[in-house]
N, C-alpha and C positions, 0 to 999 in steps of 0.2 A: 748211899751207894751211887756211884756215877754211871751214867749211861755211856757205853763205849761201842758204837756201831762198828762191826767188823766187815760188813759189805755195804757199800754205798753205790746206788745207781743214779745216774744223772741223765735226764732226757734233754736232747738238744735238737734244734731245728735250723741253726745257722744265724738266728737273730742275735742282736746285741745282748738281749736279756738272757738268752740261753747260754751265751758265752760267759756272762757274769755268773749264771747258775753253775756252769761247769767249773769255773774258778773257785767258787764257794765250796762245791763238792770236793774238788781236789784239795783245798785247804783243810777241810774236815777229815778227809781220808788220810792226809799226811799227819795231822795232829793225833789221830786215833789209830794210826798204823792199819788202816782199813784197805781192803781191795776196792778199787773203783772201776765201775763199768760205765763207759760213755756210750750212750745209746741214741741212735737216730731212727726215727720211724717215718716211713713215707707211706702216705695213703695213695693207693693206685688211683690215678685220675680217671674219672668217668668221662668217656667221650673225648679224650684228648686228641684223637685222630681226626676229629671233625665230624660234622653232621652227616655228610654224604659218603664219608670214607668207611672202610671196614676196619675192624680191630686189627692192630698189628699182631704179628706172631708173638707168642708168649716169650720167646727168647729175646726178641727185640725190646719188649716192654721191661723184662727183667734186667737186661743190660743197661737200659736207659735209667731205670730207677736206682740200680746199684751204683752207677757212675755218679748220679746226683748225691746219693748218700755218702759215698766215699769223699766227694768234694767237701761236704759239710763236716765230716769227721776230720779230714786233713786240716781244714781251716781252723776248726776249734782247737785241735791238739796243738797247732802252731801258735795259737794265741794265749794259751794258758800255761801256767807253771806246773809241770808234773814231776819235777825233781823230787826224789824221795818218796814217790807214790808208785805202788804196784797197780797197774791199770791195763784195761783191755777195752777195745771198741767193739760195738755190735751194731749190725744193721737189721732192722725189722721192717716188715711190710704189713700194713693194716691200719686200723683206727688207732691213733696215737695213745689215747688214755688206756685203752684195753691192752694194747701191746706192751706198754710200759709196766702195767700191773702184772702181766704174764711174765715179763723178764724178772721182775722183783720176786715172784713166786719161784721161778726156775733157779735163780741165783741165791735164794734165801736171803734177800736183802733186809738189812736193818733200817735203811733209810732210802727214800726216793727224793731227789732234788730236781725241781723244775723251775723255770722262769715264770713269772706271773703272766706274761703275755708273749706271744710270738707269732701266732696265726694272724692272718689278715682280718680286717674289720668285718667283712661279710661273714666269714666263718664264725667269728665270735658272736655275731648277732644271731645267726641261725642255730649254732650248735653249742654256744658257750665256749669258754676257753678250755684248753687241754688241762690246765692247772685245776680248774673247777671240777672237771670230770674225773681226773685222776685221783683227787682227794676222796672220791666216793668208791673207787675201785681198788686202790692200792692195798695190799695186804700188810703194809708196814707204815710207820709214820712218814708223812710227806712234808718237806720243807719247800715252801713257795718263796722264791727269791724275787724281790722287787726289781 
């Protein structure tokens, strides 16, 4: 019996590796006639307003993060071949591995695709890669694309 995923989620962050992961996910979705969700997750920056400043109003923070996410989504969609694929984009805010696992649960995903690395070196050293963490949290198989 062949495995035929009907819902594929791909996590992207704008890096080259995540774009490669997105193309891999699109190819799998096309081959299996799956629904593809292209998801970007932004972690709210702590203290991004400066040491002596005060936090920005919530609407300013939300607008700034949404604009950044939309740019990542637009750039990725423009760079991958989505012909013949039913797809949607989604923006999430939070810790990437947990948020991606939550999206997989919500969409009843059969597969989560992520790039092997995307975050900066400091984040990988302190927290480990999103790919490492998501492999522990995802409720479905995870394909880590090099």
